N, C-alpha and C positions, 0 to 999 in steps of 0.2 A: 354767505359762505356757500361754497360749491356743494351740491347735493351729495357728491361722491365722498367729499371730506366728512360731511355730517354722517354719512353711512359708516365710514371707517371708524370715526370716533364712537359712534353708537355701539358697534360690534366690539371695539377694544375695551370700552368702559363697562360693558355688561358681558363678561366672559361666560357666565353660567348659561344665559339664554343663547349665546352664540354656540356654545358647545352642544346645547340641547338641539338647536336647529340642525347643526352639522351632523349630529348623531342620528337624528330622525331621517334626514336626507340620505345618510349613508345606508341605513337599513332599507329604505325604499329603493335606492339606486342599485344596491347589491342584489336584491331580489329581482328587480326588473332586468338587470344585466344578466343574471344567472338564467332567467327565463329565455332571454334572447339567445344566449350561448347554447342552451340545450336545444332550442328550436332549430338553430342553424346547424348544429351537429346532426340532428335527426334528418334534416333536409339533405345534407351531404350523404348520409348513410342510405337514404332512400334512393338517391340518384345512382349511387354505386350498385345497390341491389337491383335496380331496374336494368342497368346495363349488363350485369352479370347473369341475371336469371331471365329477365323478360317475362313473357307469358306464353302459354301453350294454347294455340287455337286448333280446334278439332273440326274437320270437315267430313260430313257423312250424309247419306241420303235422308231427306225428309219425306217419309212415306206419304203423308197427307198431301204435300205439295206435288209429289210425283203423280199421284192418282188424279189430283185436281187438274193437272196439265193434260189429262187424257192419255197418259202413258200406262204401261203395265201389260202383262202378257194377255193376249186375246186368243191364244191357241193357234196363232198362225205361223209362228217362227219355230225353228228347230229347237227342240228342248223346252218349248214353252207350252204350258197348259193354260186354259182359260182361267183368268183370275189370279195368275201367278205374276211375279215381277218379270218384266221384260229384260232383254239382254242389255238395254241401255240404263238399267238401274244402277249399275256399278260405274264408277268413274274410269275414264281412260287413263292408263298409266302415263302416257306421253303428256297429257294435259297437266297432270299433277306435277310431273317433272318440270314443266314450264313454271308453274307456281312456286316450286322449290327454289327457282332462280331469282325470285323477287328480292329487291334490295332490302326489304324490311324483314326478311326471313334469315334468322341466324342458323337454323338447322331444321331439318324436316325428316319425316319417315312416314311410310304408309304400310298398311296391312291388308291382307286378303285371306280371310279365314277359309279353311277347307279341310278335307280329309283325304287320305291316300289308303287304298286297300293293299294288304300284304300280298305277296306272291310266293311262289316256291323258292325264289331266290332271297327274298327279304321278308322275314316273318316278324310279327310283333313280339315284344319282350314281355313274358308273363312270369314274374317271380313266384306267384302263387297260382297253382293250376286251378282252372274253373271247377266248380262243383259238378257232380255227375248230372248229365242231361242238360247242361248249360249250352245255349245256342251260341255259335260263333259269328252270328250275323253282324254284330257290332264290333268285331275285331278290326279296328282301323288305327292308322297312325293319325295323329292330329297334325295337320300340315298348315303352317303359318307362312304366308307369303309376305316378305318384308323387303324394304329398300336397303336397309343397312342393319346387319345383325347386331352390331355393337350398340345400336339404339334400342334394341328390344329390352323389355323390362328385366328379364332374368339376367341378361348380360350387363345391364347398367348397374344393378344392385349387387353383382358379384355372385349370384347363385349359380350361374353357368359361366364356363370359360372354355375356350378352344384348347384342344390338346394336340391336334395335328391338322394339317391342311390349312385351308382358309375359310373364312365365313362368307356370308352373302353381302355383296357390296352393290352400289348402284350400277356397276359395270358387269355384274354377273350375268351369264347366259341363262336362258330359260330352262336349261336341262341340268342346272346345278342344284345339289341337295346337300344339306348338312344334317348328320344323324348323331344320336347320342351314343356315348361310349358303350353302354350295355347292349344296345342293339347291334353295334358294330362287332362286338366280341361274340355275341350269340350267332351272328350270321357270317363271321369271319370276313368282315369287310374292312377296307382301309381307304384312305384318301386316294382318289384316282380310279377306283373301281367303277365299272359300269353296272348299273342295276336297272331293274324294271319294277315299277309300282303300278298298281291298278288305279286308273282314273275312274271316277264315279260319274256316270252320265245318266241324267234323268230324261226318260222318254216322254213324249207328249201325253201319254196316258197316266203319267205319274210313277211308273215303275222305274227301278234303278237297274242299270247294267254296267258292266266294267269293261275297261279297255287297257291293255298293257301299254305303259308309257315309259320311254327310256330316260334315264337320268345318269349323271356322273356324280360320285361322292366327292364334293368339294372339300369337305373337312369333317372332323369328328370333334364333338364337344363333350364336356362332362358337366352333369347337373348334380349339385351337392345334396339334393333331396334323396333321402334313403328310399329303398323299395318299400311299398306297403306290406304289412304283415298279414293282411287278409286279402282275399280276392277282390279286385276291382276291375271294372271294364278297362281294357287296354288303353283306351283313349284318355282315361283318367290317370294313368301311370306316367310320371314325369319322363321316364326313359323313352316313351313312344312319341315324344314331341320332336318333329322334324321341321326344318326350315328350308324354304325355297324362295326364289324371287317371285315378284308379283306375276310375272309372265309364267313362271313355273306353276303357281297356284291356279292360274287360268287354264293351263294344260290339264291339271288334275281335275278340273271341272268338265273336261271333255270339250272345251272350246278352243278354237284356233286363235293363235296369236298373230294378228295382222300387222300391217305396217305401222299402225298407231299403238302397237304394244298390247299388253294384256289389260286386265281390269283390276281396280283397287276398290276395296269396300269402304275404308276410312283412311284419312290422312291427318297427321298432326304437324303443326308448324310452330316452331319456337320463334317468337317475335323478338326483335331487338329492343322494342319498347312496347309496353302494354297498350299504349295509345295508337299503335299503328294498325289496329284492326280494320278501320275503314279503308286504309290504303291497300291492305291485303284483299279485302272484298273487291275493290276496283281491279286489282291485278288478276284475281280469279275470274272475273267476268271477261277481262281482256284475253285471258288464256282459253276461254271457251267453256268455262264451268258456270252453269246457271246458278247464281247465288240464292235463288228461291228454292230450287230443288236440292242443291248441295249447300246448305247454310253453314256459316262459320260461327262457332261458339267458343268463347275464350274461357279457359280454366286458368285463372291467375292465382291459384291457391299457393303456389310456391312463393310468389312475390308477397302476397298478403301474410303468409307465415313468417317470412323474413322481417318485414317492416311493421307488422301489426303491433308488437310491444313497443318498439321505439316510436311509432307514430302516436300511440296513446300517451306515451311519455311527453312527446312534443305538444300534444293537445293540452295536457295538464299544465305544462310550462306556459303555454299561451294564456290559458285561463288564469294562471297565477299572475302573469304580467298585468292583465286587465284588472284583476281584483286589487292588486297592490297599488296600481296607478290610481284607481278610483278611491280606494280607502285612504291612500296617502294624501290625495288632493283634499278630501274632506277633513282629515285630521289637521293638516297644515292650515287649511282655511280657518278652522276653529281656533287654532293656536294664534294665528296672525290677527284674527278678529279680536281675541282677548288682549293681544299685545297692543292693538290700535286703541282699544278702550282705555288701557292704562296710560296711553300717551296722548290723551285728548288735550291736556294743558300745553304740552310741547307743540302740538299741531296748531292750537289756537294762537300761541305767541308768534309762531312763524308766519301764520297767515296775517296776523295784525301788523307784522313788520313788512308786509308786502310780498311774501313768498307766493309764487303761483301754485295753484292746486295740483296741476300735473307734475310739477317738480317735487311736490311733497309726496305724491304717490310714487314718483320715480325713485325717491330715496329709499322707500320701503322695498321696492323691487330690487334695487342695488344690494340692499342688506341680505335679502333672501337669496338673490342670485349668487352672491359671493359664497354663502354657506353651501349652496347647491354645487358650485364648481369645486369647492374643497371636497365635498362628499363624493362627487363623481370621480375625482382623482384617487381617493382612497378605495372606492369600490372597484375601479379598474385594476388596482394593484392586487386585490384579493379575490375577486369574483371568479376567476378561472378555477382556482382550487376549490372554492365553495361549490361552483356549478358542477365540477367533476364529481365531487362526493355526493351531492344531491342527485345528479343524473344517474350515477351508478346505482344508488339505492332505489330510486324510482324504477329504473329499467329492470333491475333484478326481480323486483316484485311483479312487474308486468310479464316478464319472461316465465317466471314460476307459474303464474296464473294461466298463461297461454299453454304451457306444457301440460298442466293438469287438465285443461279443457280438451286438449288434443288426445290425451290418454283416455278420456271418457267418451270420445266420439267413436262411433262404429264406422267401419269403412262404408262409404256411400257410393252412389253412382255419379256419373258426370252430370253437369248441369242440364244437358239436353240429350236425351236418347230417343230420338223420334222414330227409330226403327223398331223399337220394342224389344231389342235384343239384350237388354240388361248389361250394356257395356260398362265395365268397372273402371274406376279411376286408375290411370296408369301414369302417375306422375311421381317423380323422385321425392322422397322425403327429405326435407331440409330443416335445419335448426334455426330458430329465430335469432336475429342479431342480438347478442347479449353484452356488447361493449359499446361505449359511446366515447368518442374522442372530442374533447372540448378544445377549441382553438379560439383565442381572443384576437380579433382583428380590428383595424381602424374603423370599419363599418359598424361593428358592434358598439365600440366606444361612442361613435357619433350618434348611433340610435339611442343609447341610454342617456347621452348628453342632451339630445333634443327632448327626450321624454322628461328628464329631470328638470330642465329649464322650463318646459311647458307646464309641468306641475307647479313649479315655483311661481310662474307668471299667473296661472289660473287661481292658485290659492291666495295670491296677493291682490289681484285685481278685483275679484268678486267681493271680498269684504271691504276693499279700499274704495269701491264706488261711493260708499257713504261719505268718504272724505271730501269728494267733489261737491257734495250737497251741503256741506257745513259752512257756517259763517263764523268769523272770530268771536262776535258777541255771544252767539248761542253756545259756543264751546266753553268760553270763560265764565259765563254767568249761570248756565244751567247745569254745569257739572256733568255727571253721568246720566 
């Protein structure tokens, strides 16, 4: 009789064992397919997050590498004192603009910290008068040179917004300045007015002097932070924050803006893909920025925040697939071994009638394989709903844990701050991905089918090897 017919009659005549095998395979295939679906959904979400957020690479001076290269102020240049940073410590704005045009960069900005001294025309805003005898030597505006004002932290998070005029853009001239509304009202200034601010120039002997520098008020913005109720230094008051271009900040340092533009202290680049950092380093070197003196460090906190919980959910799903596959193989192998032991007389009779041992093993494979195929079909019909429920439950737990951990964390510094300036992290806060979309595809069904049939074959062949070693007389005379 054909081995497939024997397998069919065996399954049909023993419905209890057939249902048991189908049920066991259904549980195994459902768990395995759910794991595949969750893992695939997490991979798709990670790709989407990678394209939407990317990673932020920061470029700034590495002081140790700068000094090791034999650079630094030796007291020979204008405004340089011995032991101080030289004029080449800052990056040229034109070179950074070249790097901003790299195909791997989705967006960029740069900053040049500085201060501007008040004049008779533009005075600092002091909501609370200084105490008697307080010196006014530190009455400065905090002047930030930026490439694009919209990318500045306060404007990104909505704490500041423009109320008139225009902000700083990559095309802004070096004499454009944006001031806060309270300063504009106190000094009766509006967009388009010409003003003078004091540039602070450091002499070779270390002393500071000032020089009046002309600017045009490009726009007026409003900061939502209220005035302090007690006296603070004007530079600490949010109203005394002004914005200029990088070239404008260079002018406030008392330095000339040459054909190569002004200077930049640090630059940030949003990569299209976190894996493009090496390409960005090559582009930086090609643009003329020494990667040793101006290293790039990636802050991919946004990307990790987004995909952290869903990534851990995918890892758990992958672990579940392996555990279920191994445990299912072991359990099925034990069940089939017990079944083979019960069918010793059947096998002995078939062998004595001339049946080949491989065909005898093939019959058992056909029986188990048929149960596996039925179970795979049932699992494909219901696994999408099961995987969606399990995935949502697992992900919600990971998201809750991630939010609790984030709430306990204190604001930290960037990964690398080689200048010793205590540069604070300036990345937008994002919420982790809290939804998972399960999609059942032909590839997932194929994967679970291959896994299920592999488990069936392995669980049958391992105990069935003993069948190939048996002789009919040993089976029929020695019993168990």
